[in-house]
C-alpha positions as CSV (number, residue, x, y, z in Angstrom):
1,X,151.1,62.3,101.3
2,X,147.6,63.4,102.4
3,X,145.0,62.5,99.8
4,X,141.4,63.8,99.9
5,X,138.6,63.2,97.5
6,X,135.6,65.6,97.6
7,X,132.4,65.5,95.5
8,X,130.4,68.6,95.8
9,X,127.1,66.9,95.6
10,X,126.0,63.3,96.2
11,X,122.3,63.8,95.5
12,X,121.4,66.5,92.9
13,X,123.9,68.1,90.5
14,X,124.7,71.7,91.1
15,X,124.1,74.5,88.6
16,X,127.0,76.6,89.9
17,X,129.6,76.7,92.6
18,X,133.0,77.7,93.8
19,X,136.2,75.7,94.7
20,X,139.4,76.9,96.3
21,X,142.8,75.5,97.2
22,X,143.2,74.6,100.9
23,X,143.7,77.6,103.2
24,X,143.0,80.0,100.4
25,X,143.7,83.0,100.4
26,X,146.5,82.0,102.7
27,X,149.5,80.1,101.3
28,X,148.7,76.4,100.6
29,X,150.4,73.6,102.6
30,X,152.9,71.0,101.3
31,X,152.4,67.2,101.0
32,X,148.8,67.5,99.6
33,X,146.6,65.9,97.0
34,X,143.0,67.1,96.8
35,X,140.4,66.1,94.3
36,X,137.1,67.7,93.3
37,X,134.5,65.9,91.0
38,X,132.3,68.5,89.4
39,X,128.8,67.5,88.1
40,X,126.1,69.5,86.4
41,X,122.7,68.2,85.0
42,X,122.5,66.3,81.7
43,X,121.9,68.6,78.8
44,X,124.4,71.1,80.2
45,X,128.1,71.5,79.9
46,X,130.6,72.9,82.5
47,X,132.1,76.3,82.2
48,X,134.9,76.9,84.6
49,X,136.6,80.2,85.4
50,X,139.9,80.5,87.2
51,X,139.5,83.7,89.1
52,X,142.9,83.4,90.8
53,X,146.0,81.3,90.0
54,X,149.2,81.5,92.0
55,X,150.9,78.1,92.0
56,X,154.7,77.5,92.4
57,X,156.2,77.0,89.0
58,X,158.2,73.9,88.0
59,X,159.2,72.2,84.8
60,X,156.1,70.6,83.2
61,X,154.3,71.6,86.5
62,X,155.9,68.5,88.0
63,X,155.9,69.7,91.6
64,X,152.8,71.8,92.4
65,X,150.0,71.8,89.9
66,X,146.2,72.1,89.2
67,X,145.1,69.5,86.7
68,X,141.8,69.2,84.8
69,X,140.6,65.7,83.9
70,X,137.8,65.3,81.3
71,X,136.6,61.9,80.1
72,X,139.5,60.4,82.1
73,X,142.1,62.3,80.0
74,X,144.3,65.3,81.1
75,X,142.6,68.4,79.7
76,X,145.0,70.9,81.2
77,X,147.7,71.3,83.7
78,X,148.6,74.6,85.3
79,X,151.3,76.3,87.4
80,X,152.5,79.8,87.4
81,X,155.4,81.7,88.8
82,X,154.5,83.9,91.8
83,X,156.0,87.0,90.1
84,X,154.1,86.4,86.8
85,X,151.8,89.3,86.0
86,X,149.1,86.9,85.0
87,X,149.0,84.8,88.2
88,X,145.7,86.3,89.2
89,X,144.0,83.9,86.8
90,X,141.1,85.1,84.5
91,X,141.1,81.9,82.4
92,X,137.7,80.6,81.3
93,X,137.2,77.0,80.0
94,X,134.1,75.4,78.4
95,X,134.0,71.6,78.5
96,X,131.6,69.6,76.3
97,X,130.3,67.3,79.0
98,X,128.6,67.6,82.4
99,X,131.4,66.1,84.5
100,X,134.9,67.3,85.3
101,X,137.6,66.4,87.8
102,X,140.1,68.8,89.3
103,X,143.2,67.6,91.2
104,X,145.4,70.0,93.2
105,X,148.8,68.6,94.2
106,X,151.6,70.1,96.2
107,X,155.1,68.6,96.6
108,X,157.0,67.4,99.6
109,X,159.7,70.0,98.9
110,X,157.5,73.0,99.2
111,X,159.4,75.2,101.7
112,X,157.7,76.3,104.9
113,X,158.1,80.0,104.0
114,X,156.5,79.7,100.5
115,X,153.9,82.4,99.9
116,X,152.0,81.0,96.9
117,X,148.3,81.2,97.5
118,X,146.9,78.5,95.2
119,X,143.8,79.0,93.2
120,X,140.1,80.1,93.3
121,X,137.6,79.0,90.6
122,X,133.9,79.2,89.9
123,X,131.9,76.9,87.6
124,X,128.4,77.0,86.2
125,X,126.2,74.9,84.0
126,X,125.8,76.1,80.4
127,X,122.8,74.8,78.3
128,X,123.8,72.9,75.2
129,X,122.1,75.3,72.8
130,X,125.4,76.1,70.9
131,X,127.8,73.2,71.1
132,X,131.5,73.9,71.0
133,X,133.5,70.8,70.5
134,X,136.5,70.6,72.9
135,X,139.2,68.1,72.2
136,X,142.9,68.0,73.2
137,X,145.6,67.3,70.7
138,X,143.6,68.0,67.6
139,X,141.1,70.8,66.8
140,X,138.3,70.1,64.3
141,X,136.2,73.0,65.6
142,X,136.2,76.0,63.3
143,X,135.7,78.4,66.1
144,X,138.5,77.1,68.4
145,X,137.5,76.1,71.9
146,X,140.4,73.7,72.0
147,X,144.1,73.3,72.8
148,X,146.6,72.9,70.0
149,X,149.5,70.9,71.4
150,X,151.4,70.0,68.2
151,X,154.7,71.7,67.6
152,X,153.5,73.4,64.4
153,X,150.1,74.1,62.9
154,X,147.7,76.4,60.9
155,X,144.9,78.4,62.4
156,X,142.2,80.4,60.6
157,X,139.1,82.4,61.5
158,X,135.8,80.7,60.7
159,X,135.1,80.8,56.9
160,X,138.4,82.4,56.0
161,X,139.1,83.9,53.5
162,X,135.4,84.5,53.2
163,X,133.7,87.0,55.7
164,X,133.4,85.8,59.3
165,X,129.9,85.1,60.7
166,X,128.5,87.6,63.3
167,X,128.3,86.9,67.0
168,X,131.6,84.9,67.1
169,X,133.4,84.4,70.4
170,X,136.2,81.9,69.5
171,X,139.1,80.9,71.6
172,X,142.2,79.1,70.5
173,X,144.9,77.9,72.9
174,X,148.4,76.8,71.7
175,X,150.1,75.0,74.5
176,X,153.3,72.9,74.2
177,X,155.9,71.6,76.6
178,X,157.6,74.3,78.7
179,X,160.9,73.8,77.0
180,X,159.5,75.2,73.7
181,X,158.4,78.7,72.8
182,X,155.7,79.5,70.3
183,X,156.1,81.9,67.3
184,X,153.0,83.2,65.4
185,X,153.3,84.2,61.8
186,X,150.2,86.0,60.4
187,X,149.5,86.2,56.7
188,X,149.3,89.6,55.0
189,X,145.7,89.0,54.0
190,X,144.4,90.3,57.4
191,X,141.1,92.1,57.8
192,X,139.1,92.7,61.0
193,X,136.5,95.5,60.9
194,X,137.3,98.3,63.2
195,X,135.5,101.4,64.4
196,X,137.5,104.6,64.2
197,X,137.2,107.4,66.7
198,X,139.2,110.5,67.5
199,X,141.9,108.5,69.1
200,X,142.2,106.1,66.2
201,X,141.2,102.4,65.9
202,X,139.3,101.2,69.0
203,X,139.3,97.4,68.3
204,X,136.1,97.1,70.3
205,X,133.3,95.4,68.3
206,X,135.5,93.1,66.1
207,X,138.9,92.2,67.3
208,X,141.5,89.4,67.7
209,X,143.1,89.4,71.1
210,X,146.5,87.6,71.7
211,X,147.2,86.8,75.3
212,X,150.7,85.7,76.4
213,X,151.3,84.8,80.1
214,X,153.1,87.5,81.9
215,X,152.5,90.2,79.3
216,X,149.7,92.6,78.5
217,X,147.2,91.3,76.0
218,X,147.4,92.7,72.5
219,X,144.3,93.6,70.4
220,X,144.4,93.7,66.6
221,X,142.0,95.0,64.0
222,X,142.1,96.8,60.7
223,X,143.9,95.6,57.7
224,X,147.5,95.7,58.9
225,X,148.7,92.2,59.7
226,X,150.5,91.6,63.0
227,X,153.1,89.7,61.1
228,X,155.6,87.7,63.1
229,X,155.1,87.5,66.9
230,X,157.7,85.7,69.0
231,X,155.8,84.9,72.2
232,X,158.8,83.7,74.4
233,X,156.2,81.5,76.0
234,X,155.1,77.9,75.6
235,X,151.4,79.0,75.8
236,X,149.5,81.6,73.9
237,X,145.7,82.2,73.7
238,X,143.8,83.9,70.8
239,X,140.3,85.3,71.2
240,X,138.4,86.2,68.1
241,X,135.2,88.3,68.5
242,X,132.7,89.6,66.0
243,X,129.3,91.4,66.5
244,X,126.2,91.9,64.4
245,X,127.3,95.1,62.7
246,X,130.4,95.3,60.6
247,X,132.2,92.8,58.3
248,X,135.5,91.0,58.8
249,X,137.2,88.8,56.4
250,X,139.3,87.3,59.2
251,X,142.8,86.1,59.5
252,X,145.1,83.1,59.0
253,X,148.4,82.2,60.7
254,X,151.1,79.5,60.8
255,X,152.6,78.8,64.2
256,X,155.9,77.1,64.9
257,X,157.9,76.2,68.0
258,X,161.5,75.9,69.0
259,X,163.4,74.7,72.0
260,X,164.9,77.3,74.4
261,X,168.1,76.5,76.2
262,X,169.7,78.2,79.2
263,X,173.4,78.3,79.5
264,X,174.8,75.6,81.7
265,X,174.9,76.9,85.3
266,X,178.3,75.5,85.9
267,X,179.1,74.4,89.4
268,X,178.9,75.7,93.0
269,X,182.0,75.4,95.1
270,X,181.3,73.3,98.2
271,X,177.7,72.7,96.9
272,X,175.8,70.7,94.3
273,X,173.2,71.5,91.6
274,X,170.3,69.1,91.0
275,X,169.3,67.8,88.7
276,X,172.7,67.5,87.0
277,X,171.9,67.6,83.3
278,X,174.0,68.2,80.2
279,X,171.4,70.7,78.9
280,X,168.7,72.8,80.5
281,X,165.6,74.0,78.6
282,X,163.0,76.6,79.3
283,X,160.8,75.4,82.2
284,X,163.6,73.3,83.8
285,X,164.3,74.1,87.4
286,X,167.5,73.6,89.4
287,X,168.1,73.4,93.1
288,X,171.3,74.2,95.0
289,X,172.4,72.7,98.2
290,X,175.6,73.1,100.2
291,X,178.0,70.5,101.6
292,X,177.9,69.8,105.3
293,X,179.0,72.8,107.4
294,X,178.4,75.3,104.6
295,X,175.5,77.7,104.2
296,X,173.7,79.2,101.2
297,X,174.4,82.9,100.6
298,X,172.7,85.2,98.1
299,X,174.9,88.3,98.2
300,X,175.2,89.1,101.9
301,X,172.0,87.4,102.9
302,X,171.8,83.8,104.1
303,X,169.0,81.8,102.5
304,X,167.4,78.5,103.5
305,X,166.7,77.0,100.1
306,X,167.4,78.0,96.5
307,X,165.8,77.1,93.2
308,X,165.8,78.8,89.8
309,X,163.9,78.2,86.6
310,X,165.2,78.4,83.0
311,X,163.1,81.2,81.6
312,X,161.6,81.5,78.1
313,X,164.2,84.2,77.2
314,X,167.0,81.6,77.7
315,X,168.2,83.2,81.0
316,X,168.1,81.8,84.5
317,X,165.5,83.3,86.8
318,X,168.1,84.0,89.5
319,X,171.9,84.0,89.7
320,X,173.5,81.1,91.5
321,X,174.2,81.5,95.2
322,X,177.5,80.7,96.9
323,X,178.3,78.2,99.7
324,X,180.4,79.6,102.5
325,X,181.6,78.0,105.7
326,X,179.4,77.9,108.7
327,X,181.9,79.7,111.0
328,X,182.2,80.1,114.8
329,X,179.4,77.7,115.8
330,X,180.9,74.6,117.4
331,X,178.7,71.6,117.9
332,X,179.7,71.4,121.6
333,X,179.8,74.4,123.9
334,X,181.9,75.4,127.0
335,X,179.1,76.4,129.4
336,X,181.0,77.8,132.4
337,X,183.9,80.2,132.9
338,X,186.5,77.9,134.4
339,X,189.5,78.6,136.7
340,X,196.7,77.8,128.3
341,X,198.0,79.3,131.8
342,X,195.8,78.6,134.7
343,X,193.1,77.2,132.3
344,X,191.1,74.0,131.9
345,X,191.2,71.2,129.4
346,X,189.0,72.0,126.4
347,X,186.2,69.4,125.8
348,X,186.1,67.8,122.3
349,X,184.6,69.9,119.5
350,X,184.3,73.1,121.5
351,X,187.2,75.0,119.7
352,X,187.2,73.3,116.3
353,X,189.2,76.1,114.7
354,X,192.2,75.5,117.0
355,X,195.5,74.7,115.2
356,X,198.8,73.4,116.5
357,X,201.8,74.5,114.5
358,X,205.2,72.9,114.7
359,X,207.7,75.3,113.1
360,X,211.3,74.1,112.9
361,X,210.6,71.9,116.0
362,X,209.0,74.7,118.1
363,X,205.3,74.8,119.1
364,X,202.8,77.5,118.2
365,X,199.2,78.1,117.6
366,X,196.8,79.1,114.8
367,X,193.2,79.1,113.8
368,X,191.2,77.9,110.8
369,X,189.6,80.7,108.8
370,X,188.8,78.9,105.5
371,X,188.9,75.5,103.9
372,X,192.6,76.1,102.9
373,X,193.6,78.9,105.2
374,X,195.2,79.2,108.6
375,X,195.7,82.5,110.5
376,X,198.6,82.8,113.0
377,X,201.2,85.3,114.3
378,X,203.9,86.5,112.0
379,X,206.6,86.0,114.6
380,X,205.8,82.2,114.6
381,X,206.8,82.0,111.0
382,X,209.8,84.3,110.8
383,X,213.3,83.5,111.8
384,X,216.1,86.1,111.6
385,X,213.9,88.4,109.6
386,X,213.0,85.9,107.0
387,X,209.8,83.8,106.5
388,X,210.5,80.1,107.2
389,X,210.2,77.5,104.3
390,X,207.0,75.7,103.6
391,X,208.8,72.4,104.4
392,X,209.6,73.5,108.0
393,X,206.0,73.9,108.9
394,X,203.7,71.1,110.1
395,X,200.0,71.8,110.8
396,X,197.7,69.8,113.1
397,X,194.0,70.1,113.9
398,X,190.9,68.2,114.8
399,X,191.9,66.6,118.2
400,X,192.7,68.0,121.6
401,X,195.4,65.6,122.7
402,X,198.9,66.2,121.4
403,X,200.1,62.6,120.8
404,X,197.0,61.7,118.8
405,X,197.0,65.0,117.1
406,X,200.5,64.8,115.8
407,X,199.8,61.5,113.9
408,X,198.1,63.4,111.0
409,X,200.1,66.4,109.8
410,X,199.0,68.8,107.1
411,X,201.5,70.8,105.0
412,X,201.8,74.4,103.8
413,X,201.5,75.3,100.2
414,X,202.5,78.9,100.8
415,X,203.3,81.3,103.7
416,X,202.1,84.9,103.7
417,X,203.6,87.2,106.4
418,X,202.2,90.7,106.6
419,X,204.4,92.9,104.5
420,X,204.8,95.6,107.2
421,X,205.9,93.1,110.0
422,X,209.5,94.0,110.9
423,X,210.7,92.6,114.2
424,X,214.4,91.8,113.8
425,X,215.2,92.6,117.5
426,X,212.1,91.1,119.0
427,X,210.9,94.4,120.3
428,X,208.4,95.4,117.5
429,X,205.3,93.2,117.3
430,X,203.3,95.6,115.2
431,X,201.5,93.8,112.3
432,X,202.1,90.5,114.0
433,X,199.9,88.5,111.6
434,X,200.4,85.8,108.9
435,X,198.5,83.4,106.8
436,X,199.2,79.8,105.7
437,X,197.7,78.3,102.7
438,X,197.3,74.5,103.0
439,X,198.3,72.1,100.3
440,X,195.0,70.2,100.6
441,X,191.4,71.4,101.1
442,X,189.9,70.7,104.5
443,X,186.7,68.8,105.0
444,X,184.7,70.6,107.7
445,X,183.0,68.6,110.4
446,X,182.3,68.9,114.2
447,X,186.0,68.7,115.0
448,X,187.4,71.0,112.2
449,X,185.5,74.2,111.5
450,X,186.5,77.8,110.8
451,X,186.2,80.7,113.2
452,X,184.4,83.8,111.8
453,X,186.4,86.8,110.8
454,X,185.5,90.2,112.4
455,X,182.8,92.2,110.8
456,X,183.9,95.6,109.5
457,X,183.8,98.1,112.4
458,X,184.0,95.4,115.0
459,X,184.4,96.8,118.5
460,X,186.5,95.6,121.5
461,X,184.6,96.7,124.5
462,X,186.5,96.9,127.8
463,X,185.5,94.1,130.2
464,X,183.9,91.8,127.6
465,X,185.0,88.2,128.1
466,X,187.0,86.5,125.4
467,X,188.1,82.9,124.9
468,X,191.8,82.2,124.5
469,X,193.1,78.7,123.8
470,X,196.4,76.9,123.0
471,X,198.8,74.0,123.5
472,X,201.5,76.2,125.2
473,X,203.0,76.4,128.6
474,X,200.7,75.7,131.6
475,X,201.1,75.7,135.3
476,X,200.8,72.4,137.2
477,X,201.9,71.9,140.7
478,X,203.8,75.2,140.6
479,X,205.8,74.0,137.6
480,X,205.5,75.4,134.1
481,X,205.3,72.7,131.5
482,X,204.1,72.3,127.9
483,X,200.6,70.9,128.0
484,X,199.5,67.6,126.4
485,X,195.9,68.8,126.2
486,X,194.3,71.8,124.5
487,X,193.7,74.4,127.3
488,X,191.3,77.4,127.4
489,X,190.6,80.3,129.6
490,X,188.2,83.2,129.6
491,X,189.8,86.6,129.9
492,X,188.4,90.2,129.8
493,X,189.4,92.8,127.3
494,X,191.5,95.4,129.1
495,X,191.2,99.2,128.6
496,X,194.0,100.3,126.2
497,X,195.4,103.0,128.5
498,X,195.4,100.7,131.5
499,X,197.5,98.2,129.5
500,X,199.8,100.9,128.2
501,X,200.4,102.1,131.8
502,X,201.2,98.6,133.0
503,X,203.8,98.2,130.2
504,X,205.3,101.6,131.2
505,X,205.7,100.3,134.8
506,X,207.5,97.2,133.6
507,X,209.7,99.2,131.2
508,X,211.1,101.1,134.3
509,X,212.9,98.0,135.5
510,X,213.4,96.1,132.3
511,X,214.8,97.0,128.9
512,X,213.7,95.9,125.4
513,X,210.0,95.9,126.2
514,X,207.9,96.3,123.0
515,X,205.5,99.1,122.4
516,X,201.7,98.8,122.5
517,X,200.3,100.1,119.2
518,X,196.7,100.6,118.0
519,X,197.0,97.3,116.1
520,X,197.1,95.5,119.4
521,X,194.8,95.1,122.4
522,X,195.3,93.5,125.9
523,X,193.3,90.9,127.9
524,X,193.8,89.5,131.3
525,X,193.2,90.0,135.0
526,X,195.1,92.6,137.1
527,X,195.7,90.0,139.8
528,X,197.2,87.6,137.3
529,X,197.1,83.9,137.4
530,X,195.3,83.4,134.0
531,X,197.0,84.2,130.7
532,X,198.3,83.0,127.4
533,X,202.0,81.9,127.4
534,X,204.9,80.5,125.4
535,X,203.7,78.0,122.8
536,X,200.3,79.7,122.5
537,X,201.6,82.3,120.1
538,X,199.5,82.6,117.0
539,X,196.4,81.0,118.7
540,X,192.9,82.5,118.8
541,X,191.3,85.0,121.2
542,X,187.6,84.9,120.3
543,X,184.6,87.1,121.2
544,X,181.0,86.1,120.6
545,X,178.3,87.9,118.7
546,X,174.8,86.6,117.8
547,X,175.9,83.1,118.9
548,X,179.0,83.0,116.7
549,X,182.6,83.3,117.8
550,X,184.8,85.6,115.8
551,X,188.6,86.0,115.7
552,X,189.2,89.2,117.7
553,X,192.8,88.6,118.4
554,X,195.9,86.5,117.8
555,X,198.2,85.6,120.7
556,X,201.2,87.9,120.2
557,X,203.4,88.8,123.1
558,X,203.4,89.6,126.8
559,X,205.8,90.6,129.6
560,X,205.4,87.5,131.8
561,X,202.8,84.7,131.8
562,X,200.0,85.5,134.3
563,X,202.0,88.0,136.3
564,X,200.3,90.4,138.6
565,X,199.7,93.8,137.0
566,X,200.6,92.6,133.5
567,X,198.4,91.5,130.6
568,X,198.7,89.4,127.4
569,X,198.9,91.4,124.2
570,X,197.0,90.3,121.1
571,X,197.0,91.4,117.4
572,X,193.8,93.3,116.7
573,X,192.5,91.2,113.8
574,X,189.8,93.7,112.8
575,X,192.5,96.1,111.6
576,X,193.6,93.5,108.9
577,X,190.4,92.5,107.2
578,X,191.3,94.0,103.9
579,X,194.8,92.4,103.9
580,X,193.3,89.0,104.9
581,X,190.7,89.0,102.2
582,X,193.1,90.3,99.5
583,X,195.7,87.7,100.3
584,X,193.1,84.8,100.2
585,X,191.6,86.1,96.9
586,X,195.0,86.5,95.1
587,X,196.5,83.2,96.2
């Protein structure tokens, strides 16, 4: 905490001056406490005018605030919401003595991007020719000039119900805790002289002005009582003005207050709300933070911080955000394209969405796309045209070594094969996509993290390099064996017609070769040597955009692993976004 104390004059008192928050009119900094001691000559009192006030709002002004101290007592504490229509200030205060202290304090939690500009104020010495008594908590003065902080009370104009004296300029401030709102109830015996013109009552010479923060001030005159005014605010100011000409019998009112509650905000999945209270009242603020590896989202926009205030109308200032997974951003990165089949061992925490599936004893792959969802190939979960049972599936993730990985299996709660997948003869891999819902929710960390789903309209540009990974067959010493380590390889996306032509060539010498559909794409090298292979099926093929890896493909089928002139075929995930989201939402 930076603390500064500044006295404007150490020799002679000033007759007038100006003070401003640090960096004004630019946004004020955090972690600050600054003090000003104002001093005018004896026989004078201090009149202070807030010409601008824009301070971050919080319950009871507990975070950022401007506080007045008179006679070592708190004489006022201020903060305003940035979007309040009255945050440009305009308040004038008259203090009975010749000394006043102001303290401006900003919190440690002020975000770097906050745009509140603080305050600007002027002060001047006023000769004690007409003394207005200023007290806080009780108001003996007949012409106001004080703050009423009790929860109910009675205010009248000077001399009421007898005529008011001329040349009055009275101010009454009702200010209670932010969790309460003030209601004014004027008596019917209301009379303020008004001057009529062609447009009606002008309320110029004699008037009662009611000012509620964030609303246009209301002027009253004539004989019609304002009646009941629900301010929806914890603060209201009344200014009563009379002139030499005209006669006003004045006004009388009772004010009362009641607490305003906002509905309980509930909870945020994968996040927390602080403070966690049973009830929230007007002026209370809440803050939302997400669990590790989740990010705050407001609609489609990521936000760094979130806070909302319970407003005087009993509604929250903003709707709650959501917490969604941080996807496609591993804590460790593969930095080079190395020389699955023909690939390299994946370093720890570089492909944290990789899943090993054991289905009825056979090995396959998959990828994490949510805290309870795995995406894989449909053919990995279908036997003789029927989806396998939940009990026949074991799911492993978080480690790159098979023996260690298989010590901690996870289990399937449900299996969802794409409804249009139909591959009874192993020659139709169209719609080769499936989802597995886990029995238990995953805790994301550096070794277990989801991959991003494609954005709508995602493109697969020929030649762009993608990352394919798996625990399938690899080539060691000219022998094809199941790997004990997670392997990866970078492969380029292949032109669709080029891939279709290569399949046609193979079909001339072999039967039962599947068709390449628009729900598929190919990746690989024409010279071969690098490819996905048996045991990799269902695993990820990812592309990168804006630093995030997204699931472009699912390892589906191929003619031969790493053969010259042939390519691996992958399910085009972008074609299935609607089905993926619908399945996850409905299950």
